[in-house]
C-alpha positions as CSV (number, residue, x, y, z in Angstrom):
1,X,-68.5,1.7,-59.1
2,X,-66.8,-1.7,-59.0
3,X,-66.9,-3.5,-61.9
4,X,-66.9,-7.5,-62.6
5,X,-63.2,-8.8,-63.5
6,X,-64.8,-11.6,-65.2
7,X,-65.7,-9.3,-68.2
8,X,-63.8,-9.1,-71.1
9,X,-63.5,-5.4,-70.8
10,X,-63.3,-3.1,-67.5
11,X,-64.1,0.6,-68.1
12,X,-64.5,2.8,-65.3
13,X,-63.6,6.3,-64.3
14,X,-64.2,8.7,-61.3
15,X,-63.3,10.6,-58.2
16,X,-63.1,10.0,-54.5
17,X,-61.4,11.7,-51.6
18,X,-58.4,10.2,-52.1
19,X,-58.0,9.8,-56.1
20,X,-59.1,10.1,-59.4
21,X,-59.0,7.4,-61.7
22,X,-59.5,6.2,-65.2
23,X,-59.3,2.4,-65.7
24,X,-60.0,0.7,-69.0
25,X,-58.3,-2.9,-68.7
26,X,-59.3,-4.8,-72.0
27,X,-58.1,-8.6,-72.9
28,X,-57.9,-7.5,-76.4
29,X,-56.7,-4.0,-77.4
30,X,-54.8,-1.2,-75.5
31,X,-55.4,-0.9,-71.8
32,X,-55.0,2.0,-69.8
33,X,-55.0,2.1,-66.0
34,X,-54.3,6.0,-64.2
35,X,-54.9,6.9,-60.7
36,X,-53.9,10.3,-59.5
37,X,-53.6,11.6,-55.7
38,X,-55.6,14.2,-54.6
39,X,-53.5,14.6,-51.7
40,X,-50.1,14.8,-53.4
41,X,-51.1,16.3,-56.9
42,X,-47.3,15.4,-58.3
43,X,-48.2,11.6,-57.4
44,X,-49.8,9.3,-60.0
45,X,-50.0,5.3,-60.6
46,X,-50.2,3.8,-64.1
47,X,-49.5,1.2,-66.4
48,X,-45.8,0.9,-67.4
49,X,-44.7,2.2,-71.1
50,X,-41.5,1.2,-72.8
51,X,-39.9,4.8,-71.6
52,X,-40.1,3.4,-68.1
53,X,-37.5,0.6,-69.1
54,X,-34.5,2.8,-67.8
55,X,-36.2,4.1,-64.6
56,X,-37.2,0.3,-63.8
57,X,-34.0,-1.4,-64.5
58,X,-32.3,1.6,-62.0
59,X,-34.8,0.8,-59.2
60,X,-34.2,-3.1,-59.7
61,X,-30.5,-2.7,-59.4
62,X,-30.6,-0.7,-56.4
63,X,-29.8,-3.2,-53.3
64,X,-31.6,-0.5,-51.1
65,X,-34.9,-0.5,-53.0
66,X,-34.8,-4.4,-53.3
67,X,-33.0,-5.8,-50.3
68,X,-36.2,-7.4,-48.9
69,X,-37.8,-8.5,-52.0
70,X,-37.0,-11.8,-53.7
71,X,-39.6,-11.2,-56.4
72,X,-37.3,-8.7,-57.8
73,X,-34.8,-11.6,-58.5
74,X,-33.4,-11.4,-61.9
75,X,-34.7,-8.2,-62.8
76,X,-31.4,-6.6,-63.7
77,X,-30.6,-6.4,-67.2
78,X,-32.4,-4.4,-70.2
79,X,-34.0,-7.5,-71.6
80,X,-35.4,-8.6,-68.2
81,X,-37.0,-5.2,-67.7
82,X,-38.3,-5.3,-71.3
83,X,-40.2,-8.7,-70.6
84,X,-41.4,-7.2,-67.5
85,X,-43.1,-4.4,-69.2
86,X,-44.6,-6.5,-71.7
87,X,-46.1,-9.0,-69.0
88,X,-47.5,-6.2,-67.0
89,X,-49.1,-4.8,-70.2
90,X,-50.5,-8.0,-71.1
91,X,-54.1,-8.0,-69.8
92,X,-56.1,-11.1,-69.5
93,X,-59.7,-11.7,-68.5
94,X,-60.4,-12.8,-65.9
95,X,-57.8,-10.1,-64.6
96,X,-54.9,-11.9,-63.2
97,X,-53.1,-8.7,-62.3
98,X,-53.1,-4.6,-62.2
99,X,-49.2,-3.8,-61.5
100,X,-48.3,-0.2,-62.2
101,X,-45.2,2.1,-61.7
102,X,-45.1,5.1,-59.2
103,X,-44.7,8.2,-60.9
104,X,-43.7,11.6,-59.1
105,X,-43.1,14.9,-60.6
106,X,-42.7,13.1,-63.9
107,X,-40.6,10.8,-62.8
108,X,-40.9,6.9,-62.2
109,X,-39.5,6.2,-58.6
110,X,-41.4,2.8,-57.9
111,X,-43.4,-0.1,-58.6
112,X,-46.7,-1.7,-57.3
113,X,-50.2,-2.4,-57.3
114,X,-52.1,-6.2,-57.3
115,X,-49.3,-8.5,-58.6
116,X,-52.0,-11.3,-58.4
117,X,-55.7,-11.4,-58.8
118,X,-57.3,-14.7,-58.0
119,X,-60.2,-16.5,-56.6
120,X,-60.1,-18.6,-53.0
121,X,-61.0,-22.2,-53.9
122,X,-62.7,-22.4,-50.7
123,X,-65.2,-19.6,-50.9
124,X,-64.8,-18.2,-54.5
125,X,-63.6,-14.5,-52.8
126,X,-61.9,-12.4,-54.9
127,X,-58.5,-11.9,-53.5
128,X,-55.6,-9.2,-54.5
129,X,-51.8,-9.2,-53.8
130,X,-51.1,-5.8,-52.9
131,X,-47.3,-4.3,-52.6
132,X,-45.4,-1.4,-53.2
133,X,-41.7,-0.2,-53.7
134,X,-40.6,2.9,-53.7
135,X,-37.2,4.1,-54.6
136,X,-35.2,4.8,-51.4
137,X,-34.4,8.5,-51.8
138,X,-38.2,9.2,-51.8
139,X,-39.1,7.5,-48.5
140,X,-40.5,9.3,-45.4
141,X,-42.2,11.8,-47.6
142,X,-45.8,9.9,-47.3
143,X,-45.9,8.8,-50.8
144,X,-45.6,4.8,-50.2
145,X,-48.6,5.2,-47.5
146,X,-50.7,7.3,-50.1
147,X,-49.8,5.1,-52.8
148,X,-50.7,1.9,-51.3
149,X,-54.1,3.6,-50.0
150,X,-54.7,4.4,-53.4
151,X,-53.9,0.8,-54.6
152,X,-56.1,-1.0,-51.8
153,X,-59.0,1.3,-52.2
154,X,-59.2,1.3,-56.3
155,X,-59.0,-2.4,-55.7
156,X,-62.3,-3.0,-53.6
157,X,-64.0,0.1,-55.2
158,X,-63.0,-0.5,-58.9
159,X,-61.8,-3.9,-59.3
160,X,-63.9,-5.5,-57.1
161,X,-61.6,-7.1,-54.5
162,X,-63.0,-9.1,-51.6
163,X,-59.9,-9.2,-49.8
164,X,-56.3,-7.7,-50.4
165,X,-53.4,-9.1,-49.0
166,X,-50.1,-7.5,-48.4
167,X,-47.0,-9.4,-47.2
168,X,-43.1,-8.7,-46.4
169,X,-40.4,-10.5,-44.7
170,X,-39.2,-9.9,-41.1
171,X,-36.5,-8.0,-41.8
172,X,-38.4,-5.1,-43.6
173,X,-39.0,-3.5,-40.9
174,X,-40.1,0.1,-42.3
175,X,-42.9,-1.7,-44.5
176,X,-43.8,-3.7,-41.2
177,X,-44.0,-0.5,-39.1
178,X,-46.1,1.4,-42.1
179,X,-48.5,-2.0,-42.0
180,X,-48.7,-2.0,-38.4
181,X,-48.5,1.4,-37.2
182,X,-49.5,3.7,-39.8
183,X,-52.4,1.3,-41.2
184,X,-52.8,-0.4,-37.7
185,X,-53.9,-3.7,-39.7
186,X,-53.1,-7.1,-37.6
187,X,-50.1,-9.1,-39.4
188,X,-50.2,-13.1,-39.2
189,X,-47.2,-14.9,-39.7
190,X,-46.7,-17.1,-42.6
191,X,-44.3,-19.3,-44.5
192,X,-44.1,-18.0,-47.8
193,X,-41.8,-20.5,-50.1
194,X,-41.6,-18.5,-53.1
195,X,-40.5,-15.1,-51.9
196,X,-40.0,-15.7,-48.1
197,X,-42.5,-13.3,-46.6
198,X,-42.9,-14.0,-42.9
199,X,-45.8,-11.6,-42.2
200,X,-49.3,-11.3,-44.0
201,X,-52.0,-8.5,-43.6
202,X,-55.4,-9.8,-45.0
203,X,-57.6,-6.8,-45.2
204,X,-61.4,-7.5,-45.8
205,X,-63.5,-4.7,-47.7
206,X,-65.5,-4.5,-44.2
207,X,-62.0,-3.7,-42.9
208,X,-60.9,-1.3,-45.2
209,X,-64.2,0.5,-45.4
210,X,-64.3,1.2,-41.6
211,X,-60.7,2.0,-41.5
212,X,-59.6,5.8,-41.6
213,X,-57.3,4.9,-44.8
214,X,-60.2,4.4,-46.7
215,X,-62.6,6.7,-48.7
216,X,-65.5,6.4,-46.6
217,X,-63.1,7.2,-43.6
218,X,-61.7,10.0,-45.1
219,X,-65.1,11.2,-45.8
220,X,-66.0,10.7,-42.1
221,X,-63.0,12.9,-41.1
222,X,-64.1,15.7,-43.2
223,X,-67.4,15.8,-42.0
224,X,-66.2,15.8,-38.1
């Protein structure tokens, strides 16, 4: 069940064909967000903790991980990482972000989630900007695709998004391939002055539910 992100407290838990989740996002008090894959039992998404600092610093200082992502600029010191964790844990209402770390076999190996959430002025629809960055040593194992599926589905199903946007630079061939080929959504060119992104995928709730990647799509595959 989707929850209204304008409330002071978002509380929901449940299971789909893709994942189980426990979502408790409060503007006051301790928040919790935990999403566990059913396809890959070793794959989990959760809010960061202070103990993630060393792993995040390693991720954000590995050129292979961040070479195409300007949003990672400046995250190269323990002080910067500590401030980032505090920012991600500072949940405000209405919800402005839902950043997570990616955990595989108990190790923090990536980051992602909805880095920005807001309403479009023209129609009031709730938009979430999704992203996923996985340690280069764990790529081509299906984790990035599955983790992004969980982020997008959770965004629509639980956080109440009307649209989820994903963007990247043209040079990021691997990520473009995942979005264009693996997901099969069409990209549109953009000129993102802040992060330099050149392509954007705008996924509506209707598009997602009709796709094979959603909870509904996987349920259809099971039935057929």
